[in-house]
N, C-alpha and C positions, 0 to 999 in steps of 0.2 A: 809686467809694468816696468820692471827695471830696465829692460831693453829700450822701451819707449823714452824713458827719462834720459837714459844715456845718449840716445840718439839726438834728442833736442839739446842736450848739453853740448854735444859735439857740434851740432849745427850752430849753436851760439858762439863757439870758438872760432868759426870761420869769419873771414873778413867780408864786409858787405860789398866791397868793390867787385865789379864784374871781372871774372877770370878770363884769360885769353881763350877764345873759342875757335874751333876748327870744324868746318862742315864735313871734310873728308873723314876725320875721326868719327864724327857723328854718324855718318852713313854706315861705317863699319860697326859702330855700337848698336845701331838700329837692328842689325842682324844678330850680333853676338849676344846682346842682352835679351833677346827673345821678343822684341817689339814686333818684328816681322811676322811672327806667328799669328798675330791677331789684326795688325794694322797694315795699311798700305802706305807707301811713300813713293811719289812719282809713278804711280800706277803699279808698283811692284810690292808684293808681300801678301799678307793674310794667307799664309801657307797652311796653317792648321785650322783656323776659324775663318773660312772665306767670307762670311757675312758678319764678322765680328765688329771690331772697333772701326771708327771712321778713318779716312785717309788723312794722315797727319800733315800732309802738305796742302790740304784744302780747307780744313775746318775753321781756320782763323783768319782774321783780317790781315792783309799784308804788313800792316804797321804794328802787329802785336809785339808785346814785350815779354820778358821772362815772367813778370808778375802775372800777366794775363794767361800765359801758358800754365803757370802754377795753379791759378784759379780754375782753369779749364780741367786740368788733370785732377784737381781736388774734387770737382763736381762729378767727374767720370769714375773716380776711384772705386766706390762700392760695386758698381756694375763690372768694372774691370777685374777686381779681385774675385768676384763670383765666377766670372768666365774663366779666369786663370785656374781656379780650383776645379771647376767642372771639367775642363779639358786637360787637366794635369799638365799645363804649360810650364816649362822650365824658364825661369827668368833670372837675370843676374842683378847684382847691386848697382845702384847709380849714385855715385858721389857727386859733389858739386861740379867737378871738372867734366864728368860724363854728362851731367845735366846741361852744362854750357855747350858742349859739343853737339848734343842732340838738338838743342835749341837752334844752333847755327844750321844744322841740317834741315830742320823743319822750315826755318826762315828762308833758307836758300831755295827749297822746293817751292815755297809759296811766292817768293819774290818774283819769279818769272811768269807767274799767272797774273800779270798786271791788269788792273781795271782800265785797259786801253782799248782802242778801237782801230783796227787795221785800215779801215776805210778812211778815217780821219788822218791816220799816219801817212797814207799814200798821198793825200792832198797836201799834207805838211811837207813831204819830201819835195814837192814841186814849189809850194808857196814860200818855203824857207830858202829857196835857191839851191838846195842840195843837188838837184838833178842837173844844174848847169855845169857841174864838174864831175859828179859821180853817177855812174850807171849801175845797174844791178849786176851785170856780168862783164860789160865793157863800159869804159867811161868816155864821155865827150872830150874831157881833158886827159891827154895821155899820161900826165904826171899824177893824176888822181886815182887812187885805188878804187876799183868797183866794189860794191857791197859784198859780193861773195868772197872777197879777200880780207874783209874786216875781221879782226881778232877779238874785239871787245864786246861783241854781242852776247857772249856767254859768261862774262865775268864783269859784274858791275864796277868793281874797283879798277880793272883794266880799262873799262870804258871811260871812267872819269879821267884817267891818265891820258888815254888816246885823244880824247876831245880837247884836253888842255894843251897837249903837245901839238895838236893840229891847228891851233888858233892862229899862230903867226902866218902860216901859209894861207889859211882861210882869209885872214884880214887883207893880205896882199892881193889875193884874187878878187875879193869883193871891191876893194878900192879901185882896181883897174876897171872893173865893170860898173863902177858907180852904184853899187848895191849896198844898202844899209845892213849892218850886222843883224843877223836873225836871232833875236832873243827868244828864249823858250821858257815856258812854264813846265813844271813837273809833269802835268798832264800831257802837254805837247810831246815831251820826250817819251813818256810812256806809250802814247799812241804811235809815235814814230818807231820805237823799238819793237812793238808788236808787229807792225807792218814789215819791218826789215827782217825780223826773225822768221816770219812766215814765208817771205820770198827768198830767203837764203838758208833753208834748213840744213844744208850740207855743211855750213860753216858754223852752225849754232853751237854744237857740242853740248856737253852736260853743264848746267848752271853751276857756278862756283861761288862760294861765299866763304872766303878764307880771311880770318882776322888774326893778326899776329899780336904779340904783347905790346907793340907800339914803343918798344924801348928806344928806337932810333928816331921816333917821330919828332921829338922836341929839337934834337940836333938838326934834322933835315929842315924843320920849319925855319931855323935860323940860316943854315947854309944855303938854302934855296932862295933866300931873300924875302921870304914871307914876312919875317919879323920887321922888315924895314917899314912896312905900312900897317901891319897888324900887331896887336898885342899878343905876345906869345902865350898868355894865359888861355886856358880853354874857354871858348865862347860860352855864353849863357846857354842853358839846356835847349836843345833843338830836337824836334821830332821829325826832321826831314828824313825821308828814306834816301837810299843811295841814288835813286833816280832824281830826287829833288836836289841832292848835293851836286850831281853831275850837271843838272840844268843851271844851278846857281853859279857853278864854276865856269860854265860855258858863257853865261852872260857877263860874268866878271872879267873873263879873258879879253873881252873887247876893250877894256880900259888899259890893257897892257900891250897894245898894238906895237908892232915892230917898226916904229918910226920916231924920230926925235920929238920931244925930249924923253919919251917913255922908253924904258928898256924892253928888250924882248923877254917874254915870260920864260922862266927857267924850265928846262926840260925835266920831267919827273917820270921815271919808268914805273912799271906796274908795282914792283916790290917796294919802291920808295913811296908811291902813293898809298900802298897798303899800310905802311908804317905811320904815315902822317894821319890817315883817316882813322887808324886804330887809336891813335893818341887823342885826336881832336874831334872825332865824330862818334865812333862806335861806343865808347864808354858812356857818353852822355845820352846816346840814343837808347841804350839798353838799361840805363839806370832807372831806379824806381822814382816815380813822380806822383805819389798818391797824396791824399789829403788826410792829415793826421787826425783832425777832429772827427771826420767821418769814420776813420779807422777805429777810434776809441768807441764809438757807438756800435760798430760792427762787433768788436771784441765782446761786448755785453750781449748784444742781440743774438749772436750766433753761439752763445753758451760757452765761449772760451773761458769766461771768468770762473766757471764752476770747477775747472781743473787746473788753471794756469795762473792763479794769483796768490798762491801760498796755502789756500785752504784745501785744495784738491790734491789728487795724486800726481799731477803733472808738474814739470818745472815752471818756475816763474818766468814766463817768456819776456816781459818787459825789462827784466833785470839784465838782459843781454843787449842793451841798447847799441845801435850802430853796427850790428853784425848781420842783419837780415837782408836777404834779397830773394828774388824769384827763384834763383838757381838752388840755393840751399833749402828753401821751402819745398821745392820740387823733390830734392834728394831726401829730405826728412820724411816727406809724405810717402815716397816710394818704399823706404826702408822700414818705417815704423807705423805707417797708417793702418795696416790691418789690426794691429794690437789696439790702436786708438778706437777703431770702429767697434771692436768687441766690447771694450769698456763702455763706450757710449750706448751700445745696445743694452747692456746690463743695467744702465742707469735710465734707460728709456729716453735718451736724448737723441733727437733727430740729427742725422748727418747734415751739417750746414752747407748751403749752396751759395756760391759767390757769383754775383752778377758782375758784368764788365766793370772793371775799376775797383771793385771792393777789396780784392786781394792787395792791390797796390796801396789802397788806403790803410789796410791793416798793417802792412809792412812799414809804412811811414810812421804810424803811431808806435809800433814796437821799437823802431829805431830811435825814437825820442826818449825811450825809457819811461813811458807813462807819465811824462811831464805835463801833458795836456789832457 
């Protein structure tokens, strides 16, 4: 029990803010930490238990968050530990940074399995006037790159930057042809990307989801002129996916057309776009957004109160207010959950199951320090 208590004390000492995540590191951890032995990711893996755990790039909704991942792992944990023991699978430790990187890897894999329709995308490529300049392998407009030369189809952040930087040329061409700016919804862009990735597989590459610390994001926000029109503070929490962000920026770019009195939009390369989005999008997208009142009820209903309010053997979890997130909950579960399960079995307490959103609610309440 000492290890379990120490684990949650260490968990509480971590900051609740989302740590920088990197899908490339996550891909490597997926193999080095032993996940690959039971699970698949991008159709690769399950090397020891072929019919073991689910494909971690497919099991969750594309907009899932770290708290939903933590809840899913929590529900799966008893069966996972049983399989690990039965197959003598060697696994490594997962700290908060590793959990963040693994999440980025899972999100990256799921991101490109968009709920889009290639048939609709093909129609949009025509109706949005894309085909008037761009072809699939050769273009009607000699100055326009054909789709098989586009670089942004495999990196959503590079896509946002490419679309943004393309807008002045696009506006000029559309004005000459007297064609209205083709606004897009997130669904439109999802459909279009599914179509384009299908017809240009040779240029698709492996999906990338790289997020930096965002340390230069605020400086770039000012130097690129964004602060001239926009408040430099982070916007209100938004659950837009990167596809939604790309569509929103594309629509917004029409307001910055390259003709007086409006200035030409500042060029933003992929690395700069990554910094800006890390600062102003990623942290809010992955932050916890649960309901504390519901979380308080879950804390009681799922028997957490029997061990974690001072009367039981576990640490007082609400005492570490403001330090909880999906990443460190995932890390603590991985490291100390088996001991917890043993103790719950001795007390004849059933392992609690979290429905969608319940882990986020619990985290929200814990971060208030049991004030509600």
